[in-house]
C-alpha positions in Angstrom: 50.7 141.6 98.4 49.9 139.6 101.5 52.5 138.6 104.1 52.3 135.2 105.7 54.1 134.1 108.8 55.0 130.4 109.2 56.5 129.0 112.3 60.2 128.1 111.9 60.3 125.5 114.6 58.2 124.0 117.3 58.6 125.8 120.7 57.6 123.0 123.1 58.2 122.2 126.7 59.6 118.8 127.5 58.9 116.8 130.6 61.2 117.6 133.5 63.9 115.1 134.3 65.3 114.4 137.8 69.0 114.9 137.6 69.9 114.5 141.3 68.7 114.6 144.9 70.3 116.0 148.0 69.4 116.3 151.7 70.2 119.1 154.0 69.2 119.4 157.6 66.1 121.4 156.7 64.8 119.3 153.8 65.3 116.9 150.9 65.7 118.7 147.5 65.6 117.6 143.9 67.4 119.1 140.9 65.4 118.9 137.7 66.4 119.6 134.1 63.8 120.7 131.6 63.8 122.1 128.1 61.4 125.0 127.9 60.8 126.8 124.6 64.0 125.2 123.3 66.1 126.4 126.2 67.5 123.9 128.8 67.2 125.0 132.5 68.1 123.5 135.8 65.8 124.0 138.8 66.2 123.2 142.5 62.8 122.1 144.0 61.6 120.6 147.3 61.3 116.8 147.1 57.8 117.0 148.7 56.6 119.4 146.1 55.7 122.3 148.4 58.1 125.2 149.0 60.3 127.5 147.1 61.9 126.6 143.8 65.1 128.1 142.5 66.4 128.4 138.9 70.0 127.3 139.1 70.9 127.9 135.5 69.3 128.4 132.1 70.3 128.5 128.5 72.7 125.6 128.8 74.2 124.4 125.5 76.2 121.3 126.3 75.7 118.2 128.4 79.1 118.6 129.9 78.1 122.1 131.1 75.0 120.7 132.8 76.9 117.8 134.5 79.5 120.2 135.8 77.0 122.6 137.2 75.0 119.9 138.9 78.2 118.3 140.4 79.4 121.7 141.7 75.9 122.5 143.1 75.7 119.2 145.0 79.2 119.7 146.4 78.2 123.1 147.7 75.0 121.7 149.3 77.0 119.0 151.0 79.7 121.3 152.2 77.4 124.1 153.5 74.3 122.2 154.5 72.1 124.8 152.7 70.5 125.4 149.4 73.3 126.8 147.2 70.9 129.0 145.2 70.2 131.0 148.3 73.6 132.6 147.7 75.5 132.5 151.0 77.8 129.5 150.0 80.4 131.7 148.3 80.4 134.1 151.3 80.8 131.3 153.8 83.6 129.8 151.8 85.4 133.2 151.7 85.0 133.6 155.5 86.3 130.2 156.1 89.4 130.8 154.0 90.1 134.1 155.8 89.8 132.3 159.2 92.6 129.8 158.3 
């Protein structure tokens, strides 16, 4: 008996879509969404194309989830004037709350 494998679905990568832009003192950044192998991910990249990229989130399942994450991310970038994916935003917020 011979076993045969057939693909159950096409695993493709879609074109990336610009979801938002933001500017901090150091640079202008772009948030992209893209479906890669059936999984939606959100990435923060430099607007000029050169520099470090950060995965913000992956394996999103709903549009409302994506919109909420992007809105929160933009709010953090505006509030802290830094790339939220770097990680210090939550620490800065906590320090600010303690100082009050």
